[in-house]
N, C-alpha and C positions, 0 to 999 in steps of 0.2 A: 479443640473449639468443635461445637455438634454445632450443625448447618443445616438450618429444615431448609434444604433444597428440592423440592417439585416444581413442574411441568410450572404451576400457578405461578412460582415464585418466578420465573425467569419469562416468563410473560408478562407479569407484573414489571418487571426491572426493565423490560423493554417499548412498555408502555403498549399494552397490547392483551386484549380480553381470548382470543385462541391464535394456533399455530397459522390462523390462514393470514390472520391481520398481522401476528410477527414477519411472514412468509413476505405481506407486504411493503413491512416497514422496511427491511432489507431490498427490495425490489426498488423500492425510494433512495434507497443507499446506496443502489449501483444502476438510478434512475432509469428505470424497467417504465415504460409510458403505458404499459398495462399492469398494470399491478403486479505428479509422481513425488515425490515428497521435495525436500530444500537437496537432496543430493543431485534429484534430476534438475530443479532450476539453477542449481548451483555450477553445473558441469555443462552446461552449453556453450557456444562460445562466447559470449558477451551474457552477462546476468547484471540486476541492480548490484551495486554498491553500497553505499550510505544517502543519506536523506537529512538536509540541512535546513533547520525552519529559524523561521522569525518570530519574538514572542516576546509579549507587551508584560508578562507574568515570570520569572527565569526561576524562579524556586515554588512556583504553583505548579507549571508545567515538568519541570522535571520530576518533581515527585511524583506528579500524573504517571509517566512513564516510568519511574521507578518501580512504585506502588502496585500499580494496576496492569501492565505489560512486564514488569517484574526484571528490566534492563537494569543493567549493572551502572552505576556513575561512576566514571572511568576517570575523568577528571572534572573539577568546577569552581569558576571562579565566579566573580561578580559580575563579569561581562557573558560568559558563554558557558556553556553543559557538554559535556560528552558522555555519550551513553552507550552501552552495548553488551555485548556476550562472549564469553570466552576469549577478552582481547580483543575481542575484532569491535571495532566502532561502527556503530549499526545507526545513528542520530546525534547531530550536533545542534543545540540550541544555541542562538545567539540572544543577544538580550536587548529587546528595543524598547525600552519602556515609555518613552514616547508616541511612539508606531499610534495607528488607526488599524484598527483590525479590518482584515480585505473582507470586501464584500465576496458574496456568494457567489451573485452572479458577473465575477470581473476572473477574466483566468487563474489558473493557478493549480493549486493543489488542490483535488478532489477527496484522496483518501491515501494513505500508506500501507501500504498491505503487509503486516508481520506474518512470515511462514513457519509454523510450527513443523519440528520435523516427523513428528508421527499423527494420529489420531487422537492416540491418548494422549499426547499433550494437548492438545486442544481442548479434549474431557477436563482434566486437568487443571486449565488455564480457567478452563467457563464455570468450577466450582469456586475455582480462586474468587469470580470475579463478583459471584450472587454471595459468595461472602462477604465481601464485602462493599454489597449494594451498588456497584456499578451501574448504574443509568446503561444500559442498550439503546441501541436504536432500531437496529432487526437484528435476526439470522434466517441465514436459507440452502438451501442444498444448491451447486449450481453442477450437479452431475461432475465433473472436473476437479470440486472441492468442495469443503464444507464450510462456510462462513459464518462470522458472528460481528457485528459491525456496530463501531461507537464512536463520538467523537472528543476531542482532549478538550480541557477548560476553555481556549482560546476557539473552538469551534476547528481546528484540524481536523480529518474525517480519516479514521483508523479502521482497517479489518483486520481481522485476527482469525489465519484460516487453517487446514491443512489439505492437503490435495489427496486423490486421490490417486490407487496409483497408477503411469501411464498407460498400460495396458488395459485401462478400462476408459480411457478417451477415446471417442467417436468422432475418425475424422472424414472427413466427404468433399472432394478436389479443395482440398488445402484448407477448409476450413475447416474447424474443432466445434462440438454441440456444445453450447452452454445453455442452462437454462436459470429461472430464481423459484427453485420449488422449497415445499415447506421440510425443512430441518427436522430431522428425526433425532428431537433429543434423548429420549427414553433408551435410544440404542447407544448413539454417543456416551452416552452417561453411564452404560452399561459397561465401559471400560475401564472406571477407575470410585474409589467408595465417594458417592455423593454426601456422606457425613460428615469426615475431615479435609478440611483444607491441604496439600499437602506440595502446592506449588509456589517455593520460597522467592522463586527468580524463574528468569525465562531461561530454561533446557539452552546446552549451548550451541545447540545446532540451528537455535533459533537465527532468520536472515528475513530482510525485506524482500520478498519475495515477489513483489511489483509495487509500480507505481500507478496510480491513476491522476491523468491530468483534466483542469478543463480548458478549456482550448476554445478560440473565437471561431473556427473553419473549420470543418474535418479534412475537406481538401487540402487544404494547405497545410497542415496541424500531418498530415500522413505525408505529404510533400517533403516535408521535412524529420521527421521518426522513420520514412521509411527510406526515400528515395537519398535523402542525404546521412543520416546515423548508421541506414543500412540494418533495421529491424525488418521481419519481416512480417505480414498480415496472418492473421492466424482467424480473423472474424469479425465479422462489422454486423450492425442491425441500427435500427434507428435513432440518429442524431448521435453514434458512438460508432469507436474502431480499436478493436485490439490488435498488436503485434507482440514478436516476441524473438526470440532467439535460440536458432535449435530445436524447434516445434515444441518446446517449452507452450501451455496453454497462453500465455499474455507474461509476460515483461511489464510491459506498458499498455493502460488504458487509456483513454481518451474521450471526452463526450463534450456536446456543444446545449447540453439541457438546461443548464441555465444562465450559459453564459455565450451564446448564440451571438456573433456580434461585437463580442469584447473588444476592446482596444489594447494598448502597452499595459504592461501591469506596473504598480508603481512601489517603487523598492523602497518607497517613504514608510510601506502598510507591514502588517502584520502578513508571514503566512511562508511559502515554498520561497526558500533563497537559490539553493539549486539540490541537485541529484547526481549521482554517476553510477554510469555502464562500467562496466570494468571489464575487460578482457586479458587473458597471459599469452594473448599471441601477436605482437608486433608487427606483423602484417596485416592483424584485422584492423591496429589503431591507425596504420597508415592507410588505410583504404579508407577509412572513416574521413579523418582530415584530408585527404585529395577528395574526397565526394563532398565536404561539406567545405571545401575554397573555392571546387570548380562551381559550386552551387551557389556561392555568393552571401553564404553564411557569416553572420558574426563570428572569430574565434581566436580565442587568447591562448598561447603557449603555457604550458605546465611544466614544472619538471620532468613528471612523469605522465604525460597526456597534452587532453589540447581541455578548450573551456570553449563552447558555442553555446549559443542564446537562439531562440525557437521565435516563433514571431510576433508573440505575446510581450517577451524579456523573460523566460523563465529560463535559467541555466542548468546546461547538464557539460556534466566532465565527463568526457573518455579516456579512459584509465587504465594502464599495463601494471599490473599488479604481479 
């Protein structure tokens, strides 16, 4: 298939007339009030495991993640679909046909961020997205990574990104430098053939690199995800905070840009049901559980770990793998 992939094509898909507008779109996706590869992200003491979403139209949403992101449908029934890559589950969709769509000013999911193994994989995926005329909401250079933003059919935010080598990340006093700059599309696309899409499915190394949540109060969110769960702060700016394990730029982002003052989430609505943080070390899991219980968090025992509920009702599973 021959593709007319030009800068203009990508800008049109992003609903923009210039790279500056596209960067502004990404800034909005990141909530900017001003307008290491997965091997690194995955070898930290804790990392993101998988995500479960409640969706109204299971077939439509499952097909989107299969056709647009390239995930493999591993299991599918009338009530659920399990998707992933290389036999690893990354996304579970649960059918809730009678559910109302969760509003964007509620606490919950801001976006799920799929981390490509290499920059070339990101370029290949971008050609694939353009060839299928996938609607994009923005793209940007974050210094530590390069990112493209979009939404699934029910408005669940998605980021597709590739990390720069961790040696290029700039740290100062425990904070990593990030930005929302224009993405150098020609340089990115120079890594692949823009006239032929060869992205048949997601690469085996694709993982969920980070989660970004909407919360009602930043201090309360930091108290839970830092104080109780044990993630370390890496950056903060107006209305947002970022945390990670093992000096990754962030495994978790959280903001109040749309959701400040939000109350308890409604489990009868669509959106994020739960996500997991996984570790290979039993002592880390034990310390997490102890902090959660001492902090008075709602904790339930699971066969391979525990499930805790954040102050707005979002469930996070802490699992040993």
